C-alpha beads as a LAMMPS data file, in Angstrom:
LAMMPS data file: protein, C-alpha beads

48 atoms
47 bonds

1 atom types
1 bond types

-500.0 500.0 xlo xhi
-500.0 500.0 ylo yhi
-500.0 500.0 zlo zhi

Masses

1 110.0

Atoms # bond

1 1 1 445.447 465.118 -259.391
2 1 1 442.466 466.691 -257.679
3 1 1 443.530 470.203 -258.605
4 1 1 444.094 469.183 -262.220
5 1 1 440.585 467.712 -262.365
6 1 1 439.022 470.841 -260.928
7 1 1 441.041 473.041 -263.315
8 1 1 440.357 470.768 -266.334
9 1 1 444.059 470.227 -267.015
10 1 1 443.652 467.212 -269.294
11 1 1 447.339 466.571 -270.119
12 1 1 448.190 466.434 -266.426
13 1 1 445.260 464.098 -265.764
14 1 1 446.435 461.811 -268.565
15 1 1 450.036 461.817 -267.366
16 1 1 449.070 461.128 -263.769
17 1 1 446.753 458.302 -264.794
18 1 1 449.496 456.790 -266.950
19 1 1 452.029 456.980 -264.108
20 1 1 449.621 455.360 -261.644
21 1 1 448.849 452.591 -264.152
22 1 1 452.537 451.884 -264.757
23 1 1 453.232 451.786 -261.019
24 1 1 450.374 449.336 -260.421
25 1 1 451.602 447.089 -263.237
26 1 1 455.175 447.113 -261.930
27 1 1 454.077 446.337 -258.376
28 1 1 451.870 443.487 -259.622
29 1 1 454.756 442.031 -261.627
30 1 1 457.104 442.358 -258.666
31 1 1 454.631 440.643 -256.355
32 1 1 454.202 437.769 -258.816
33 1 1 457.953 437.242 -258.943
34 1 1 458.310 437.448 -255.160
35 1 1 455.401 435.053 -254.669
36 1 1 457.121 432.509 -256.938
37 1 1 460.169 432.603 -254.656
38 1 1 458.126 432.360 -251.457
39 1 1 455.810 429.526 -252.531
40 1 1 457.614 426.845 -254.576
41 1 1 454.290 425.241 -255.586
42 1 1 453.600 428.208 -257.850
43 1 1 456.864 427.663 -259.701
44 1 1 456.219 423.902 -259.982
45 1 1 452.731 424.492 -261.404
46 1 1 454.168 426.522 -264.276
47 1 1 456.006 423.503 -265.692
48 1 1 453.107 421.021 -265.553

Bonds

1 1 1 2
2 1 2 3
3 1 3 4
4 1 4 5
5 1 5 6
6 1 6 7
7 1 7 8
8 1 8 9
9 1 9 10
10 1 10 11
11 1 11 12
12 1 12 13
13 1 13 14
14 1 14 15
15 1 15 16
16 1 16 17
17 1 17 18
18 1 18 19
19 1 19 20
20 1 20 21
21 1 21 22
22 1 22 23
23 1 23 24
24 1 24 25
25 1 25 26
26 1 26 27
27 1 27 28
28 1 28 29
29 1 29 30
30 1 30 31
31 1 31 32
32 1 32 33
33 1 33 34
34 1 34 35
35 1 35 36
36 1 36 37
37 1 37 38
38 1 38 39
39 1 39 40
40 1 40 41
41 1 41 42
42 1 42 43
43 1 43 44
44 1 44 45
45 1 45 46
46 1 46 47
47 1 47 48
């Protein structure tokens, strides 16, 4: 990523940013699902 910024390789910067964004979203979703299994109060609060 750093070399693409210094070389002004805009397609590579865009692709890398997109991949990082998708990974962060997937990890956040996974953590939300795991947290619902760990703490049953979270699951119970969804149905109130």
